MISEBA-953962 format. One record per residue (C-alpha): residue number from 1; residue in three letters; x, y, z. Coordinates in Angstrom, 1 decimal, padded with zeros to 4 digits. Layout:
residues N
[zanu NUM "ALA" [X Y Z]]
...
//
This chain:
residues 182
[zanu 1 "MET" [000.0 000.0 000.0]]
[zanu 2 "ILE" [001.2 003.5 -000.8]]
[zanu 3 "ARG" [001.6 005.4 002.4]]
[zanu 4 "GLU" [000.7 008.8 001.0]]
[zanu 5 "VAL" [-002.9 009.8 000.0]]
[zanu 6 "ILE" [-003.1 010.5 -003.8]]
[zanu 7 "VAL" [-005.1 013.6 -004.8]]
[zanu 8 "VAL" [-007.0 013.2 -008.1]]
[zanu 9 "GLU" [-009.7 015.1 -009.8]]
[zanu 10 "GLY" [-012.6 012.7 -009.8]]
[zanu 11 "ARG" [-014.2 009.3 -009.2]]
[zanu 12 "ASP" [-013.0 007.8 -012.5]]
[zanu 13 "ASP" [-009.4 008.8 -011.6]]
[zanu 14 "THR" [-009.8 007.0 -008.2]]
[zanu 15 "VAL" [-011.0 003.9 -010.1]]
[zanu 16 "ALA" [-007.9 004.0 -012.4]]
[zanu 17 "ILE" [-005.6 004.5 -009.4]]
[zanu 18 "LYS" [-007.1 001.5 -007.5]]
[zanu 19 "ARG" [-006.6 -000.7 -010.7]]
[zanu 20 "ALA" [-002.9 000.2 -010.5]]
[zanu 21 "VAL" [-002.0 000.4 -006.8]]
[zanu 22 "ASP" [-003.3 -000.1 -003.3]]
[zanu 23 "ALA" [-003.8 003.5 -002.2]]
[zanu 24 "ASP" [-006.3 006.0 -000.7]]
[zanu 25 "THR" [-007.4 009.0 -002.7]]
[zanu 26 "ILE" [-009.0 012.4 -002.2]]
[zanu 27 "GLU" [-011.0 013.7 -005.1]]
[zanu 28 "THR" [-011.0 017.4 -005.8]]
[zanu 29 "GLY" [-014.3 017.3 -007.7]]
[zanu 30 "GLY" [-012.5 018.9 -010.7]]
[zanu 31 "SER" [-011.4 022.5 -010.9]]
[zanu 32 "ALA" [-014.1 023.6 -008.4]]
[zanu 33 "ILE" [-011.8 022.7 -005.5]]
[zanu 34 "ASN" [-013.2 024.1 -002.3]]
[zanu 35 "LYS" [-011.8 025.0 001.2]]
[zanu 36 "HIS" [-013.2 021.8 002.8]]
[zanu 37 "THR" [-011.3 019.7 000.3]]
[zanu 38 "LEU" [-008.1 021.8 000.8]]
[zanu 39 "ARG" [-008.4 021.2 004.6]]
[zanu 40 "ARG" [-008.7 017.5 004.0]]
[zanu 41 "ILE" [-005.6 017.6 001.8]]
[zanu 42 "ALA" [-003.7 019.6 004.4]]
[zanu 43 "LEU" [-004.7 017.0 007.1]]
[zanu 44 "ALA" [-003.7 014.1 004.9]]
[zanu 45 "LYS" [-000.3 015.8 004.2]]
[zanu 46 "GLU" [000.3 016.3 007.9]]
[zanu 47 "ARG" [-000.7 012.7 008.8]]
[zanu 48 "ARG" [000.5 010.6 005.8]]
[zanu 49 "GLY" [001.8 012.8 003.1]]
[zanu 50 "VAL" [000.1 013.7 -000.2]]
[zanu 51 "ILE" [000.9 012.9 -003.8]]
[zanu 52 "ILE" [-000.8 015.2 -006.4]]
[zanu 53 "LEU" [-001.7 013.3 -009.6]]
[zanu 54 "THR" [-003.9 015.5 -011.8]]
[zanu 55 "ASP" [-004.7 015.3 -015.5]]
[zanu 56 "PRO" [-001.9 016.5 -017.8]]
[zanu 57 "ASP" [-003.9 019.4 -019.1]]
[zanu 58 "HIS" [-004.6 023.0 -018.3]]
[zanu 59 "ALA" [-007.3 022.3 -015.7]]
[zanu 60 "GLY" [-005.1 019.7 -014.0]]
[zanu 61 "GLU" [-002.3 022.1 -013.8]]
[zanu 62 "ARG" [-004.6 024.8 -012.4]]
[zanu 63 "ILE" [-005.7 022.3 -009.6]]
[zanu 64 "ARG" [-002.1 021.4 -008.9]]
[zanu 65 "LYS" [-001.2 025.0 -008.4]]
[zanu 66 "ILE" [-004.1 025.7 -006.2]]
[zanu 67 "ILE" [-003.3 022.8 -003.9]]
[zanu 68 "ASP" [000.4 023.7 -003.9]]
[zanu 69 "ARG" [-000.4 027.3 -002.9]]
[zanu 70 "HIS" [-002.6 026.2 000.0]]
[zanu 71 "VAL" [-000.8 023.1 001.0]]
[zanu 72 "PRO" [002.9 023.7 000.3]]
[zanu 73 "GLY" [005.4 020.8 000.2]]
[zanu 74 "CYS" [003.2 018.2 -001.4]]
[zanu 75 "LYS" [004.7 015.5 -003.6]]
[zanu 76 "HIS" [003.9 015.5 -007.3]]
[zanu 77 "ALA" [003.5 012.8 -009.9]]
[zanu 78 "PHE" [003.0 013.4 -013.6]]
[zanu 79 "ILE" [001.6 011.1 -016.3]]
[zanu 80 "PRO" [002.7 012.1 -019.8]]
[zanu 81 "GLU" [-000.1 013.4 -022.0]]
[zanu 82 "ALA" [000.4 010.6 -024.5]]
[zanu 83 "ASP" [-000.1 008.0 -021.7]]
[zanu 84 "ALA" [-003.2 009.7 -020.4]]
[zanu 85 "THR" [-005.1 010.2 -023.7]]
[zanu 86 "ARG" [-007.7 007.9 -025.2]]
[zanu 87 "LYS" [-009.9 008.8 -028.2]]
[zanu 88 "GLY" [-008.9 012.5 -027.8]]
[zanu 89 "ASP" [-009.8 012.6 -024.1]]
[zanu 90 "ILE" [-007.0 013.5 -021.7]]
[zanu 91 "GLY" [-007.1 012.3 -018.1]]
[zanu 92 "VAL" [-005.7 010.1 -015.4]]
[zanu 93 "GLU" [-008.7 007.8 -015.9]]
[zanu 94 "ASN" [-007.4 006.9 -019.4]]
[zanu 95 "ALA" [-003.9 005.9 -018.2]]
[zanu 96 "SER" [-002.9 002.3 -018.0]]
[zanu 97 "PRO" [-002.0 000.8 -014.6]]
[zanu 98 "GLU" [001.6 000.6 -015.8]]
[zanu 99 "ALA" [001.6 004.4 -016.7]]
[zanu 100 "ILE" [000.2 005.2 -013.2]]
[zanu 101 "ARG" [002.7 003.0 -011.4]]
[zanu 102 "HIS" [005.5 004.5 -013.5]]
[zanu 103 "ALA" [004.4 008.1 -012.5]]
[zanu 104 "LEU" [004.1 007.1 -008.8]]
[zanu 105 "ASP" [007.6 005.6 -009.0]]
[zanu 106 "ARG" [009.0 009.0 -010.0]]
[zanu 107 "VAL" [007.4 011.3 -007.4]]
[zanu 108 "HIS" [009.0 014.7 -006.8]]
[zanu 109 "THR" [008.6 016.9 -003.7]]
[zanu 110 "SER" [008.2 020.6 -004.4]]
[zanu 111 "PHE" [010.5 023.0 -002.6]]
[zanu 112 "GLU" [009.3 026.6 -003.0]]
[zanu 113 "GLY" [012.1 029.2 -003.3]]
[zanu 114 "ALA" [014.7 026.5 -004.3]]
[zanu 115 "GLU" [017.5 027.6 -006.5]]
[zanu 116 "SER" [017.9 025.9 -009.8]]
[zanu 117 "GLN" [021.1 024.3 -010.9]]
[zanu 118 "ILE" [020.0 024.9 -014.5]]
[zanu 119 "SER" [020.1 028.5 -015.8]]
[zanu 120 "LEU" [017.9 030.0 -018.4]]
[zanu 121 "GLU" [021.0 030.1 -020.7]]
[zanu 122 "ASP" [021.2 026.3 -020.2]]
[zanu 123 "LEU" [017.6 026.0 -021.5]]
[zanu 124 "ILE" [018.4 028.1 -024.5]]
[zanu 125 "ASP" [021.6 026.1 -025.2]]
[zanu 126 "ALA" [019.5 022.9 -024.9]]
[zanu 127 "GLY" [016.9 024.2 -027.4]]
[zanu 128 "LEU" [014.2 024.1 -024.7]]
[zanu 129 "THR" [013.3 027.8 -025.4]]
[zanu 130 "ALA" [013.7 030.1 -028.4]]
[zanu 131 "HIS" [014.0 027.1 -030.7]]
[zanu 132 "PRO" [011.6 026.0 -033.4]]
[zanu 133 "ASP" [011.0 022.6 -031.7]]
[zanu 134 "ALA" [011.3 023.9 -028.1]]
[zanu 135 "ALA" [007.8 022.7 -027.1]]
[zanu 136 "ALA" [008.4 019.1 -028.3]]
[zanu 137 "ARG" [011.9 019.1 -026.7]]
[zanu 138 "ARG" [010.4 020.3 -023.4]]
[zanu 139 "MET" [007.7 017.6 -023.6]]
[zanu 140 "PHE" [010.3 014.9 -024.1]]
[zanu 141 "MET" [012.5 016.3 -021.3]]
[zanu 142 "GLY" [009.6 016.8 -018.9]]
[zanu 143 "ASN" [008.5 013.1 -019.5]]
[zanu 144 "VAL" [012.1 011.8 -019.0]]
[zanu 145 "LEU" [012.5 013.9 -015.8]]
[zanu 146 "GLY" [009.0 013.1 -014.5]]
[zanu 147 "ILE" [008.0 016.7 -014.1]]
[zanu 148 "GLY" [005.4 017.0 -016.9]]
[zanu 149 "TYR" [005.0 019.3 -019.8]]
[zanu 150 "CYS" [004.9 023.1 -019.5]]
[zanu 151 "ASN" [006.0 026.3 -021.0]]
[zanu 152 "SER" [009.7 027.5 -020.8]]
[zanu 153 "LYS" [009.2 029.7 -017.7]]
[zanu 154 "GLN" [007.2 027.0 -015.8]]
[zanu 155 "PHE" [009.8 024.4 -016.9]]
[zanu 156 "HIS" [012.6 026.4 -015.4]]
[zanu 157 "LYS" [010.6 026.9 -012.2]]
[zanu 158 "ARG" [009.8 023.1 -012.0]]
[zanu 159 "LEU" [013.5 022.3 -012.4]]
[zanu 160 "ALA" [014.2 024.4 -009.3]]
[zanu 161 "MET" [011.0 023.4 -007.4]]
[zanu 162 "PHE" [011.7 019.7 -007.8]]
[zanu 163 "GLN" [015.5 020.2 -007.3]]
[zanu 164 "ILE" [016.4 018.5 -010.6]]
[zanu 165 "SER" [020.2 018.2 -010.5]]
[zanu 166 "ARG" [022.5 019.3 -013.4]]
[zanu 167 "GLU" [023.4 015.6 -013.8]]
[zanu 168 "GLU" [019.8 014.6 -014.2]]
[zanu 169 "PHE" [019.2 017.4 -016.6]]
[zanu 170 "LEU" [022.2 016.5 -018.7]]
[zanu 171 "ALA" [021.3 012.8 -018.7]]
[zanu 172 "ALA" [017.8 013.6 -020.0]]
[zanu 173 "LEU" [019.3 016.0 -022.6]]
[zanu 174 "ALA" [021.6 013.2 -023.8]]
[zanu 175 "GLN" [018.5 010.9 -024.2]]
[zanu 176 "LEU" [016.8 013.7 -026.1]]
[zanu 177 "GLU" [019.8 014.1 -028.5]]
[zanu 178 "GLU" [020.2 010.3 -028.9]]
[zanu 179 "GLY" [016.5 010.0 -029.7]]
[zanu 180 "GLY" [016.9 012.3 -032.7]]
[zanu 181 "GLN" [014.7 015.2 -031.5]]
[zanu 182 "SER" [015.7 018.3 -033.3]]
//
């Protein structure tokens, strides 16, 4: 059983989690997350720890940010969009048990105010910003690092927030370059 409580968006996500692992969940009810739910998440974090696993879309990212702002120090797991999409629908409920377990094996804890070992210049040099294929390159890197897809500014922030080391960054970049991404 996973010790931490997994925060998901809805009932179908809970069903998908329970197919993959033995864990308890808290459902946010989608993007209409309320103070009562935030209090339950804070209590769960205090008692057992919390892993946020929301959909890899704009609404999921919004929920993740709301929770992180009200309950700092949560752990985060990310399912790549490709692994959470079925028939054009994006969501944790569409992910296979293997994809869910893989995401939960690569949990990161956020540390607000942490300094990044990777500079904005490093992102430019790596073609992760100001490059014609920057978005695709960030998606690949975000999936390899387990921090999800986001824009350049958010990507840099996540590198710091999840304390991704220079070595991890360079290893992921090497995978990107070996994979033929331009």
